[in-house]
KEKE-3310 file (N, C-alpha, C; in steps of 0.2 Angstrom, whole numbers, plus 5000, padded with zeros to 4 digits):
npx = (5371:5379:5386:5393:5401:5409:5416:5423:5432:5438:5445:5454:5462:5467:5475:5484:5491:5498:5506:5515:5523:5532:5548:5558:5569:5565:5555:5561:5563:5572:5579:5573:5576:5572:5563:5550:5541:5538:5538:5532:5529:5512:5512:5521:5516:5504:5511:5517:5506:5501:5490:5482:5488:5479:5468:5472:5474:5462:5457:5464:5457:5445:5436:5434:5424:5422:5433:5439:5441:5453:5461:5462:5469:5481:5485:5487:5499:5508:5508:5514:5506:5502:5493:5483:5481:5478:5465:5458:5459:5451:5439:5436:5432:5421:5423:5425:5439:5450:5458:5474:5489:5501:5517:5527:5530:5519:5523:5514:5509:5520:5522:5511:5512:5524:5520:5513:5512:5523:5517:5512:5509:5513:5510:5511:5501:5497:5485:5488:5491:5505:5518:5523:5530:5535:5534:5546:5540:5531:5539:5545:5533:5528:5536:5539:5541:5554:5560:5566:5572:5564:5550:5539:5524:5507:5497:5504:5512:5503:5498:5509:5519:5524:5525:5515:5504:5506:5506:5495:5480:5467:5469:5462:5451:5459:5464:5453:5448:5459:5460:5447:5449:5459:5452:5443:5451:5456:5445:5444:5456:5458:5468:5480:5495:5505:5496:5489:5498:5502:5491:5491:5502:5500:5488:5494:5502:5495:5483:5472:5471:5467:5455:5447:5448:5440:5427:5423:5422:5420:5428:5432:5439:5438:5442:5445:5448:5462:5469:5485:5497:5512:5529:5539:5531:5520:5502:5493:5480:5474:5468:5464:5465:5460:5467:5464:5475:5474:5480:5485:5477:5473:5483:5485:5485:5488:5486:5490:5485:5483:5473:5476:5486:5483:5487:5491:5494:5506:5513:5516:5522:5534:5539:5541:5552:5561:5575:5573:5578:5595:5598:5598:5588:5588:5582:5579:5579:5593:5591:5582:5589:5591:5583:5589:5599:5617:5619:5606:5594:5588:5574:5559:5558:5549:5540:5536:5528:5539:5550:5550:5560:5562:5557:5558:5550:5549:5537:5540:5531:5519:5521:5519:5519:5526:5527:5536:5539:5549:5566:5579:5587:5601:5594:5588:5588:5576:5582:5579:5567:5558:5555:5553:5556:5552:5557)
npy = (5548:5555:5562:5551:5546:5558:5557:5545:5549:5560:5552:5544:5556:5559:5548:5548:5561:5558:5547:5553:5559:5550:5541:5528:5525:5528:5520:5508:5502:5496:5507:5508:5511:5526:5538:5548:5556:5563:5553:5536:5522:5517:5503:5499:5504:5497:5484:5486:5487:5475:5473:5471:5477:5482:5484:5494:5504:5507:5512:5524:5530:5533:5523:5512:5512:5507:5502:5491:5491:5484:5484:5498:5500:5494:5502:5514:5511:5507:5520:5528:5536:5549:5551:5560:5560:5547:5545:5554:5547:5536:5541:5547:5535:5531:5523:5517:5522:5510:5511:5518:5509:5512:5507:5513:5519:5531:5548:5554:5542:5537:5546:5546:5533:5535:5541:5533:5529:5519:5506:5503:5493:5494:5495:5498:5494:5489:5488:5475:5468:5470:5473:5489:5497:5498:5498:5497:5489:5481:5473:5466:5460:5453:5442:5439:5451:5455:5444:5440:5440:5447:5459:5459:5450:5449:5440:5430:5426:5421:5410:5402:5401:5391:5396:5406:5399:5395:5406:5414:5411:5410:5405:5400:5409:5420:5417:5416:5429:5436:5431:5435:5448:5450:5444:5455:5465:5462:5465:5479:5482:5475:5476:5473:5467:5463:5459:5449:5440:5437:5430:5419:5412:5409:5401:5390:5385:5383:5373:5377:5390:5390:5383:5393:5404:5401:5402:5415:5425:5442:5455:5468:5473:5485:5486:5476:5460:5451:5435:5430:5419:5421:5417:5423:5430:5423:5419:5432:5445:5457:5472:5479:5492:5499:5511:5523:5529:5546:5553:5543:5531:5516:5513:5508:5510:5500:5497:5490:5487:5485:5482:5494:5489:5476:5459:5457:5470:5472:5462:5467:5479:5473:5468:5480:5485:5475:5473:5473:5460:5461:5464:5472:5472:5468:5482:5490:5508:5519:5529:5522:5512:5517:5511:5500:5502:5502:5504:5502:5512:5511:5513:5511:5521:5536:5546:5561:5576:5587:5600:5601:5598:5582:5571:5555:5547:5533:5525:5516:5508:5506:5505:5515:5529:5546:5562:5575:5592:5600:5606:5595:5588:5580:5568:5555:5560:5560:5556:5550:5541:5527:5518:5508:5506:5498:5499)
npz = (5379:5371:5381:5387:5377:5375:5388:5385:5376:5382:5391:5383:5378:5389:5393:5382:5384:5396:5392:5383:5392:5397:5396:5388:5395:5408:5412:5411:5399:5384:5372:5356:5340:5329:5336:5332:5338:5355:5370:5376:5365:5358:5360:5369:5381:5382:5383:5396:5404:5402:5394:5378:5362:5353:5360:5368:5360:5356:5368:5369:5357:5361:5359:5368:5381:5394:5403:5415:5433:5437:5424:5424:5435:5431:5420:5427:5435:5424:5418:5428:5437:5447:5463:5462:5448:5446:5452:5444:5432:5435:5438:5425:5418:5425:5437:5453:5462:5469:5485:5486:5489:5500:5503:5510:5526:5532:5537:5547:5553:5558:5568:5576:5581:5588:5599:5608:5624:5635:5645:5633:5618:5601:5583:5565:5552:5535:5521:5517:5528:5531:5541:5545:5554:5571:5589:5603:5613:5607:5599:5609:5613:5602:5593:5579:5573:5573:5568:5556:5539:5530:5527:5540:5540:5547:5544:5536:5547:5556:5549:5545:5554:5568:5580:5582:5584:5597:5603:5602:5611:5607:5593:5582:5581:5578:5566:5558:5558:5552:5538:5534:5535:5525:5514:5511:5510:5496:5489:5489:5482:5469:5459:5465:5465:5475:5485:5479:5477:5490:5494:5486:5489:5503:5501:5495:5505:5518:5523:5531:5529:5516:5517:5525:5517:5506:5512:5511:5520:5526:5535:5547:5561:5573:5587:5601:5610:5616:5620:5626:5626:5632:5630:5639:5649:5653:5652:5646:5645:5634:5628:5612:5600:5584:5573:5560:5548:5545:5535:5525:5516:5520:5529:5547:5564:5576:5593:5608:5625:5643:5658:5670:5684:5684:5682:5669:5665:5673:5667:5654:5657:5662:5649:5643:5648:5644:5634:5616:5603:5599:5585:5570:5556:5538:5528:5537:5541:5543:5552:5561:5567:5579:5588:5593:5603:5609:5621:5633:5642:5658:5659:5650:5634:5631:5620:5616:5610:5601:5607:5621:5635:5643:5656:5664:5677:5687:5697:5710:5718:5712:5698:5688:5677:5676:5669:5664:5660:5665:5666:5664:5678:5680:5675:5664:5646:5633:5618:5606:5596:5601:5589:5576:5558:5544:5528)
capx = (5375:5385:5391:5397:5406:5414:5421:5428:5436:5443:5449:5459:5466:5472:5481:5489:5495:5503:5510:5520:5528:5537:5553:5560:5573:5562:5552:5565:5564:5577:5577:5574:5574:5571:5557:5548:5537:5540:5535:5532:5524:5506:5513:5525:5512:5501:5516:5519:5500:5497:5484:5484:5490:5474:5463:5474:5473:5454:5456:5466:5453:5439:5431:5433:5422:5421:5439:5438:5446:5460:5464:5464:5475:5488:5487:5490:5506:5512:5510:5517:5502:5502:5487:5477:5480:5475:5460:5455:5459:5445:5433:5434:5430:5415:5425:5428:5446:5453:5462:5481:5491:5507:5522:5531:5526:5517:5526:5509:5509:5526:5521:5505:5516:5529:5516:5511:5516:5524:5519:5507:5512:5509:5513:5507:5500:5494:5480:5490:5494:5512:5520:5527:5534:5533:5539:5550:5535:5528:5544:5546:5527:5527:5544:5540:5543:5561:5563:5566:5575:5560:5546:5534:5516:5504:5493:5508:5514:5497:5497:5515:5525:5521:5525:5509:5499:5507:5506:5488:5476:5462:5472:5457:5447:5463:5466:5448:5448:5465:5457:5442:5452:5462:5448:5440:5457:5456:5439:5445:5462:5459:5474:5486:5499:5508:5492:5486:5504:5501:5485:5492:5507:5496:5484:5498:5505:5492:5476:5468:5470:5464:5448:5444:5448:5434:5421:5422:5419:5423:5427:5437:5437:5441:5444:5443:5452:5466:5473:5491:5502:5520:5535:5543:5527:5515:5496:5491:5474:5475:5464:5467:5461:5463:5465:5466:5480:5470:5485:5487:5473:5475:5488:5482:5489:5485:5489:5488:5486:5480:5470:5482:5485:5481:5493:5493:5498:5512:5518:5517:5528:5540:5541:5542:5559:5565:5577:5572:5584:5600:5598:5595:5587:5588:5576:5578:5583:5598:5587:5578:5593:5592:5579:5593:5606:5621:5618:5599:5592:5584:5567:5558:5558:5543:5540:5531:5529:5545:5550:5551:5565:5557:5560:5553:5551:5545:5534:5541:5525:5513:5524:5516:5524:5524:5530:5538:5542:5554:5572:5581:5593:5604:5589:5590:5585:5574:5584:5577:5560:5558:5551:5558:5553:5553:5556)
capy = (5544:5559:5563:5545:5547:5563:5555:5541:5553:5563:5546:5543:5561:5559:5543:5550:5566:5554:5543:5557:5562:5545:5539:5521:5524:5530:5514:5502:5498:5498:5513:5505:5514:5532:5541:5555:5559:5561:5548:5529:5520:5513:5495:5499:5505:5490:5479:5487:5487:5469:5472:5470:5484:5484:5487:5501:5509:5509:5516:5531:5533:5533:5517:5507:5518:5503:5498:5488:5493:5480:5487:5505:5501:5492:5507:5519:5509:5508:5527:5530:5541:5551:5549:5564:5558:5540:5547:5557:5541:5531:5546:5547:5529:5530:5518:5519:5520:5508:5515:5516:5505:5515:5502:5516:5522:5539:5552:5554:5536:5537:5551:5541:5527:5537:5545:5529:5529:5512:5499:5501:5490:5497:5494:5501:5489:5493:5483:5468:5466:5470:5478:5494:5500:5495:5501:5491:5484:5476:5470:5460:5455:5449:5441:5439:5457:5455:5438:5437:5445:5450:5463:5455:5450:5447:5435:5426:5424:5417:5403:5398:5401:5387:5401:5409:5395:5394:5413:5416:5407:5408:5404:5399:5415:5425:5415:5417:5437:5437:5429:5440:5456:5449:5445:5463:5470:5461:5468:5485:5482:5470:5475:5474:5461:5460:5456:5443:5435:5433:5425:5413:5409:5406:5395:5384:5384:5381:5371:5381:5397:5388:5382:5399:5408:5399:5405:5422:5430:5448:5457:5473:5475:5491:5485:5469:5458:5446:5432:5428:5415:5423:5413:5425:5432:5419:5421:5439:5448:5463:5475:5483:5496:5500:5518:5523:5535:5549:5556:5537:5527:5508:5512:5508:5509:5494:5498:5485:5489:5481:5487:5496:5486:5469:5455:5458:5476:5471:5459:5472:5484:5469:5468:5486:5485:5470:5475:5469:5457:5466:5461:5476:5469:5471:5486:5496:5514:5521:5533:5517:5508:5519:5507:5495:5506:5497:5505:5503:5515:5507:5515:5512:5528:5538:5550:5567:5582:5590:5606:5602:5592:5578:5565:5549:5545:5527:5525:5509:5505:5504:5505:5520:5534:5552:5564:5582:5597:5604:5605:5589:5588:5572:5563:5554:5564:5556:5560:5546:5537:5519:5517:5504:5507:5493:5502)
capz = (5375:5369:5386:5389:5372:5378:5394:5383:5372:5387:5395:5378:5378:5396:5392:5377:5387:5401:5388:5380:5397:5398:5391:5388:5401:5414:5413:5412:5392:5379:5367:5350:5334:5329:5339:5330:5343:5362:5375:5374:5359:5362:5361:5374:5387:5382:5386:5403:5408:5402:5389:5370:5359:5350:5366:5372:5354:5356:5374:5367:5352:5364:5357:5373:5386:5400:5405:5422:5438:5436:5419:5426:5440:5427:5416:5432:5436:5419:5416:5434:5438:5454:5466:5459:5441:5446:5454:5439:5428:5437:5437:5419:5416:5428:5441:5459:5463:5475:5489:5484:5495:5500:5506:5514:5531:5532:5543:5552:5556:5563:5575:5580:5585:5593:5605:5613:5631:5637:5642:5627:5612:5595:5576:5560:5546:5528:5519:5516:5534:5531:5547:5542:5559:5577:5594:5607:5617:5602:5597:5614:5613:5595:5591:5572:5570:5572:5568:5549:5534:5525:5530:5543:5538:5552:5541:5535:5553:5560:5546:5544:5560:5573:5587:5583:5587:5604:5607:5603:5614:5602:5587:5577:5579:5576:5560:5554:5557:5548:5532:5533:5533:5519:5508:5511:5506:5489:5485:5488:5478:5464:5455:5469:5463:5480:5489:5475:5477:5496:5495:5482:5494:5508:5499:5495:5511:5523:5521:5536:5526:5510:5519:5527:5511:5502:5515:5508:5525:5525:5542:5548:5567:5575:5593:5604:5616:5614:5625:5623:5631:5630:5632:5644:5655:5653:5650:5648:5642:5631:5624:5606:5596:5577:5572:5554:5548:5540:5528:5522:5516:5520:5535:5552:5570:5581:5600:5613:5632:5648:5663:5675:5691:5683:5681:5663:5665:5676:5662:5649:5660:5662:5643:5640:5651:5640:5627:5610:5602:5596:5578:5566:5550:5532:5526:5542:5538:5548:5557:5564:5571:5586:5591:5596:5605:5611:5628:5635:5648:5663:5659:5642:5632:5630:5615:5616:5604:5601:5609:5628:5639:5647:5662:5666:5685:5688:5704:5712:5721:5707:5691:5684:5673:5676:5663:5667:5655:5667:5664:5667:5682:5681:5673:5655:5641:5628:5612:5600:5597:5600:5583:5571:5552:5539:5522)
cpx = (5381:5389:5395:5403:5411:5419:5425:5434:5441:5448:5454:5463:5470:5477:5486:5494:5500:5508:5516:5525:5533:5542:5555:5564:5570:5557:5556:5565:5569:5575:5579:5571:5574:5563:5555:5544:5540:5535:5535:5527:5518:5508:5516:5521:5507:5505:5516:5512:5497:5491:5487:5485:5484:5468:5466:5473:5466:5452:5458:5462:5447:5434:5431:5430:5422:5427:5438:5443:5453:5464:5466:5469:5481:5490:5490:5497:5510:5513:5512:5513:5502:5494:5482:5476:5477:5468:5455:5454:5451:5439:5431:5431:5424:5417:5427:5435:5447:5458:5469:5483:5499:5511:5526:5528:5525:5520:5521:5508:5514:5525:5515:5508:5520:5525:5513:5515:5516:5520:5514:5511:5509:5514:5508:5507:5498:5488:5482:5492:5501:5513:5525:5532:5531:5536:5542:5546:5532:5533:5545:5539:5526:5533:5544:5541:5549:5565:5566:5569:5571:5554:5540:5527:5513:5500:5498:5511:5509:5496:5504:5520:5521:5521:5517:5503:5499:5506:5498:5484:5470:5464:5467:5453:5452:5464:5459:5447:5454:5462:5452:5444:5455:5458:5444:5446:5456:5450:5441:5452:5462:5465:5481:5490:5502:5502:5489:5492:5503:5496:5487:5497:5505:5491:5487:5501:5502:5485:5471:5466:5465:5456:5444:5443:5442:5427:5419:5420:5423:5422:5433:5434:5442:5444:5442:5448:5455:5469:5479:5494:5510:5524:5539:5538:5521:5508:5494:5484:5475:5470:5467:5462:5465:5462:5468:5470:5476:5474:5486:5482:5476:5480:5484:5486:5485:5489:5486:5490:5482:5477:5475:5480:5484:5488:5496:5497:5505:5517:5520:5523:5534:5543:5544:5550:5563:5568:5575:5578:5588:5602:5595:5594:5588:5581:5575:5582:5588:5595:5584:5582:5593:5587:5582:5599:5610:5620:5610:5599:5588:5576:5566:5557:5551:5544:5534:5532:5536:5545:5551:5557:5559:5561:5555:5554:5546:5543:5536:5535:5520:5515:5520:5521:5521:5529:5531:5541:5547:5561:5575:5587:5596:5599:5590:5585:5582:5576:5582:5570:5563:5554:5555:5553:5556:5553:5561)
cpy = (5549:5561:5557:5545:5552:5561:5550:5544:5557:5558:5545:5549:5561:5554:5545:5555:5562:5550:5547:5559:5557:5543:5532:5520:5525:5524:5507:5498:5501:5503:5509:5509:5521:5534:5548:5559:5558:5556:5541:5528:5517:5506:5494:5500:5499:5484:5480:5486:5480:5468:5472:5476:5486:5487:5493:5506:5511:5513:5524:5535:5533:5528:5512:5510:5514:5499:5496:5491:5491:5484:5495:5505:5499:5498:5513:5518:5510:5516:5532:5537:5543:5550:5553:5561:5551:5542:5550:5551:5537:5535:5546:5541:5526:5524:5521:5517:5517:5512:5513:5513:5507:5508:5506:5519:5530:5542:5553:5548:5535:5540:5548:5537:5529:5539:5540:5529:5521:5512:5498:5498:5493:5495:5497:5495:5493:5487:5476:5464:5466:5475:5482:5497:5497:5498:5495:5486:5479:5472:5464:5456:5450:5448:5441:5446:5458:5449:5435:5443:5448:5455:5459:5456:5446:5440:5429:5422:5419:5410:5399:5398:5397:5392:5404:5405:5393:5401:5415:5410:5404:5409:5404:5406:5420:5424:5417:5425:5439:5436:5433:5446:5455:5449:5451:5467:5468:5463:5475:5487:5476:5470:5476:5467:5458:5456:5449:5437:5433:5429:5418:5409:5406:5400:5389:5382:5382:5379:5375:5388:5395:5386:5389:5405:5407:5399:5411:5427:5436:5452:5462:5474:5481:5490:5478:5467:5451:5442:5428:5424:5416:5419:5416:5427:5428:5421:5429:5441:5455:5465:5479:5487:5498:5507:5519:5529:5539:5552:5550:5532:5520:5507:5513:5507:5505:5495:5492:5487:5484:5485:5488:5491:5478:5466:5456:5464:5475:5467:5463:5477:5480:5468:5474:5487:5480:5472:5470:5465:5461:5463:5466:5471:5472:5475:5491:5501:5515:5524:5528:5512:5510:5515:5501:5498:5501:5498:5506:5507:5510:5508:5514:5520:5530:5544:5555:5571:5586:5598:5607:5597:5589:5573:5561:5547:5538:5527:5517:5505:5502:5504:5509:5524:5540:5556:5572:5586:5601:5602:5600:5591:5581:5566:5561:5558:5559:5559:5556:5542:5530:5516:5513:5504:5502:5496:5498)
cpz = (5373:5375:5387:5383:5373:5383:5390:5379:5376:5391:5389:5378:5384:5394:5387:5381:5392:5398:5386:5385:5399:5393:5393:5395:5408:5416:5413:5404:5389:5373:5360:5345:5335:5332:5336:5334:5351:5366:5373:5368:5363:5363:5367:5381:5387:5385:5394:5407:5407:5398:5382:5367:5356:5354:5368:5366:5355:5361:5372:5362:5355:5362:5362:5379:5392:5401:5413:5426:5438:5431:5420:5430:5436:5424:5421:5434:5430:5417:5422:5435:5445:5457:5463:5451:5441:5448:5447:5433:5429:5436:5430:5416:5421:5433:5448:5459:5469:5479:5488:5490:5495:5504:5510:5520:5531:5538:5549:5556:5561:5569:5579:5584:5590:5599:5609:5618:5633:5644:5636:5621:5606:5589:5571:5555:5540:5527:5518:5522:5535:5537:5545:5547:5566:5583:5599:5611:5613:5599:5602:5614:5608:5592:5584:5570:5569:5570:5561:5545:5530:5530:5533:5540:5543:5549:5539:5541:5556:5556:5544:5549:5566:5579:5587:5586:5595:5608:5608:5605:5611:5595:5582:5576:5576:5568:5556:5553:5552:5540:5530:5531:5526:5512:5507:5508:5498:5486:5484:5483:5473:5460:5459:5468:5469:5484:5485:5476:5484:5497:5491:5486:5500:5507:5498:5500:5517:5521:5525:5532:5519:5512:5521:5521:5506:5505:5512:5514:5525:5533:5543:5555:5569:5583:5596:5609:5614:5620:5622:5629:5629:5633:5638:5651:5656:5650:5652:5643:5639:5627:5618:5603:5590:5575:5565:5554:5542:5534:5524:5522:5516:5526:5542:5558:5574:5588:5604:5621:5637:5654:5668:5681:5690:5682:5673:5661:5667:5671:5657:5651:5660:5654:5639:5643:5648:5634:5622:5607:5597:5589:5572:5559:5544:5531:5532:5541:5544:5554:5562:5569:5578:5591:5595:5598:5608:5619:5630:5642:5652:5663:5651:5640:5629:5625:5615:5611:5606:5605:5617:5630:5643:5652:5663:5673:5685:5696:5706:5715:5717:5700:5686:5682:5674:5671:5666:5661:5658:5665:5668:5671:5683:5680:5665:5651:5635:5621:5606:5601:5597:5595:5579:5564:5547:5532:5517)
residu = (MET:ALA:GLY:ARG:ASN:THR:ARG:ALA:GLN:GLU:LEU:GLY:ALA:PHE:LEU:ARG:SER:ARG:ARG:THR:LEU:LEU:THR:PRO:ASP:GLY:VAL:GLY:LEU:PRO:ARG:GLU:GLY:VAL:ARG:ARG:THR:PRO:GLY:LEU:ARG:ARG:GLU:GLU:ILE:ALA:ARG:LEU:ALA:GLY:VAL:SER:THR:GLY:TYR:TYR:VAL:ARG:LEU:GLU:GLN:GLY:ARG:ALA:PRO:HIS:PRO:SER:ALA:SER:VAL:LEU:GLY:ALA:LEU:ALA:ARG:ALA:LEU:GLN:LEU:SER:HIS:GLU:GLU:ARG:GLU:HIS:LEU:PHE:ALA:LEU:ALA:ASP:GLN:LEU:SER:PRO:GLU:PRO:GLU:PRO:THR:VAL:LEU:ALA:GLU:SER:ALA:ARG:ARG:MET:LEU:ALA:LEU:LEU:VAL:PRO:PRO:THR:ALA:GLY:TYR:VAL:ILE:ASP:GLY:ARG:SER:ASP:VAL:LEU:ALA:TRP:ASN:ASP:VAL:ALA:ALA:ALA:LEU:PHE:GLY:HIS:LEU:VAL:ALA:GLY:PRO:ILE:ARG:PRO:ASN:ASN:VAL:ARG:TYR:VAL:PHE:THR:ASP:PRO:ALA:ALA:ARG:GLN:LEU:PHE:VAL:ASP:TRP:ALA:ASP:ILE:ALA:ALA:ASP:SER:VAL:ALA:HIS:LEU:ARG:ALA:ALA:THR:GLY:HIS:ARG:PRO:ASP:ASP:ALA:GLU:LEU:ALA:GLY:LEU:VAL:THR:GLU:LEU:ASP:ALA:ALA:SER:PRO:GLU:PHE:ARG:ARG:LEU:TRP:ARG:THR:ARG:GLU:LEU:ARG:HIS:LYS:SER:ASP:GLY:ARG:LYS:GLU:LEU:HIS:HIS:PRO:LEU:VAL:GLY:ARG:ILE:THR:LEU:ASP:TYR:VAL:VAL:LEU:ALA:VAL:PRO:THR:SER:PRO:GLY:GLN:ARG:LEU:VAL:ALA:TYR:SER:ALA:VAL:PRO:GLY:SER:ASP:SER:TYR:THR:ALA:LEU:VAL:HIS:LEU:ALA:ARG:THR:PRO:PRO:PRO:HIS:ARG:PRO:ARG:PRO:GLY:LEU:THR:HIS:ARG:ASP:GLN:ARG:ALA:TRP:PRO:GLY:ARG:ARG:SER:ARG:HIS:PRO:ARG:LEU:VAL:LEU:PRO:ALA:GLY:HIS:ARG:ARG:GLU:VAL:LEU:ARG:HIS:ALA:ASP:HIS:CYS:SER:TRP:ARG:LEU:SER:THR:ARG:HIS:MET:GLN:ASP:LYS:GLU:ARG:LEU:ASP:SER:THR:ALA:VAL:SER:VAL:TYR:GLU)
# end
């Protein structure tokens, strides 16, 4: 019991120490009255976190030793805690910290995506199935990545865009997997307001989503096969693999490929040579506008580790790709990545 009280007191002391580091201007609150001590008032933190002032006071006094994960998450956001501080807060409360859900593409994820060799299609998603970045082949394969003014979301696409039902031959299986993944994500991130908002939106928009959500199925797939009926190349069979991004919990690289020499592989090669729509969308950084250059090369761009000059030679007989680190002589140089990032 003494140990538990000590942890509760340490939790309260930690909350007080973080509160004193904040200012009203820093959290968007008006500066009211004279402040005799540094930092925000207790009632201001309580308001930002969505808890009662009395409950927050008890937390700081060490008299509320069992805050829930959702309360801790709200306090972490209100106090603008770093990743390490958030982990410490949850540890003091004897709670497992949900994985933080970054909405900005990790640099390591961008590099992983850039290393995919055409005609491999790839994109990076987060725990909400928001698509954070993609390559040109993925843009040609999945039109929703460049179709709208908001960040693309795979689950929203499956349930609200009629094109998804035409694209995915096994739409019902894709839909069930999407909901099962989203359900698992809510268990890891109960305090994720954006995730909760997405669930509410889809529950209202789609009877199929509403039915599947109530089954409470949980599923994460790391690989598999999908049948697509693409408007440009017809029916294709693609294998996919899902890779975790080690430096950014929640972000994953999804890569699609086909068996070399197959009709599906030839179709992917064709899509790799098809320029994506020339319509840079809101949210794309200036760096990423290079994914839609005014003058396209006749070869898809490959991205390799920096430090070498490269050339791409296409073998006309079997559409394979050969890379060389020799100095280029009258060959195209790969000056930019074919990666688009939504930020």
